[in-house]
N, C-alpha and C positions, 0 to 999 in steps of 0.2 A: 528344422522347426519353421512353422508358418509364421507370417507376419502377425496374424491374429494371436497365436500362442505367445509370440514375443511380447505383444502389448499387454497380455494378461499376466505375464510373469510378475511376481511380487517384487517390490523394490528391495535393493540391498539394505543391509542394516544401516550403512552410512546414509543412504538416501532417505530412509525412514527417519533416522535421528535428525538429519538436516531439516527435513520438512517440519518435524515436531518442534524443534528448537526455533526455527524461523517463525513458526506460528505463535509460539509462546512469547517471543520478543515483540512481534508486530502487533499482537493483541494487547500487550501490556501486562500479561501474566508475569513475565519476567521484566521488572521495571527498569528504566534507565538508571545506570549506576550500580545495579545490584550484582552481587557475585554469582558466578556460575558454579553451583555445587555439583561437581562432576560425579561423585559417588552416589548422591541422591538421585541424580538424573539417570545414571546408568541403571540404577535399581528400578526407577519408575518406567523406563523404556524397555527394561529387561534385555539389555545389551551389555557387552563388555566395554571397557574404557577405550578400546582402539577405535571403533567407529565414531564414538563420541568426540575423541580428540581430532579425528579427521574432519568431522562436521564443524567443529569449532574453528579449525584453520580456514575452512571455506568461508564461514561467517565473518572471520576477521578480515579476510580479503574483501568482503562486501561492505565492511564498515559497520557491521551490526554488533560486533564484540571487539574488545581490546584485551591485549595480554599485558600483564604487569609482572615483572620478574619477582619471583619468590612469593607472589600473591595469587597468581592464576588469572583466569579469564573473568571479565566483567562485561555486562551489557553496556554498550557505548552510550555516553551522555553527550548530547549535542550542546554546543554553545549557541548563543544568539547569532553570532557570525556564521556558524555552521548551518543553522536553520535557514538564514537568509540566502546563503550560497546555494543550498539544495533547491530552494524554491525558485531562485533566479535561473538555475540550470533547467529546472522543470519548465519554467516559462518558455525558454528558448526551444527546448525539444518538443514540448507539447503543442506549441503553435504549429510546428511543421507537421506533426502527426494529425492535428485537426484539419489543417488546410489540405492535406492529402486525403483525409478520410471523407470529408463532406461530399465531394463529387461522387464518391463511391457508395454512399449510403443508399440502401434499398429499403423496401417496406419491412422486410424481416429484421434488418438491422435496427430500424427505428422501433419495431415492436420489442426487440430485446432490451433496448434502452428504456422503453416505457416500463417493462416488467421490473428492471432493476430499480427504476425510480419508485415504483409502487412499493417495493420492499424497503427502500430508504424511508419513505413517508410512513410506512407502517411501524418501522422500528423507532423512528423519531417520535411519533405520537405515543408509543408505549414506553419511551425512555430507555430503550434497550441499546445501550451505547456500543457494545461490541458488535451486535448484529447490524447496527446502522453503519459502523465503520466498514464492515465487510461488504455490505450492499453498496456503499459509496464507492469502494474500490472497484467492484464489478461494473458499476455505471461508467466510471471514467475509463477503465481499461478496455471495456467493450468498444467505446468510441475510438480509442487509440488503435486498437487492433484492426479496425476498419481501414486504417491507412495503408495496409498491405506492406508494411515495413517492419518485419519481425525483429530485426536487430535494434531498431529505434525503440520499439516497445520494450525490449529487454532492458535497455538502458533506463527507460522511464520507470519500469517496475522496480529496479534496484534502488532508484532514488526514493520511490514510495516506501520501500521496505525500511529505509533508514529513518523515516519520520512517522510511521504508522502508530507507534506507541504514543506519540505526542498528539496525533490526530484524535485518538481515543479520549485524551484529556479534553480536547476542544469540544467534543460531543457531549461531555458531561454537563454542559450548560444548556438549559432549555432554549434560551434565546439563540444560541449558536445553531442548535438543531433546526429551529424554524428558519433561520437565515439560509442554511444549506438547502433546505427544501425549496425555498423561493428561488434561489440562485440556479438550482438544477432545472427548475421549470423554465427559466429564462433561456438557459442553454438549449433545452429541448425545442423551444419555440424557434430559435435561430437555426437549429439543425433541420427542423421540418421545412423551414423556408429556404433551405439550401444556402444560407448566408454564412459563409465561413468566417468573414471578418467579424460579424456580430457574435458568432460563437466564441471566437478567440477573445474578444473584448469581455464577454460575460465570464469566461473562465479566468481571465486575468484578474477581474474584480473578485471572483470567488477565492482565488489563491491569496490575494492581498488581505482580505478579511481574516483568513486563517492565519496568515503570518502575524498580523497585528495582535490577534488574540493569543497565539502561542508565544509571542514575544514577551507578553506579560508573565507567562508561566516560567519561561527560561530566565527572565530578568529578575524574577522574584526570589 
């Protein structure tokens, strides 16, 4: 089989279910703390319980779901301490990614970041929370991927997965959406200037505002 044919092969049932479940959790369709109804999901995805159980085990290892004896799987709920820890680890890892990425940024990379930002701004103006969350993720991960450090990016992506549902809550407020747009523009200005230190500082402020707002959600 050629490499092209290999890439075109459809995913296994487990890969398909894993992708759909992860998407449902990170977009907030399956809310933090909600039970995972395996029978209903197996019917929705048109698969047996076997790939569903395997996918849930993978998500448990990633910290997106938790298993309770005699009760089954639930979408993980973060505590305020959990949230702060995740964002602190992100701060450390993302600084390295940005410092490695900035010297490597080319015209096409900056163009991709601009396109992602355009989608962030369009969704923000329209009040499309899920679309904005998705575009925001593309914006940040596009930058991190320019670091040339795929293992580091995988670690960062896992941390993002664990808080994406909460990020969607953050974007429900119009003031927060406007702040994100402004902060992204400041990050882009630093990136265009090739100033890694300024980009790191702007991203630190960006995360701090998100943590402050999300803290009120988790503390309430």
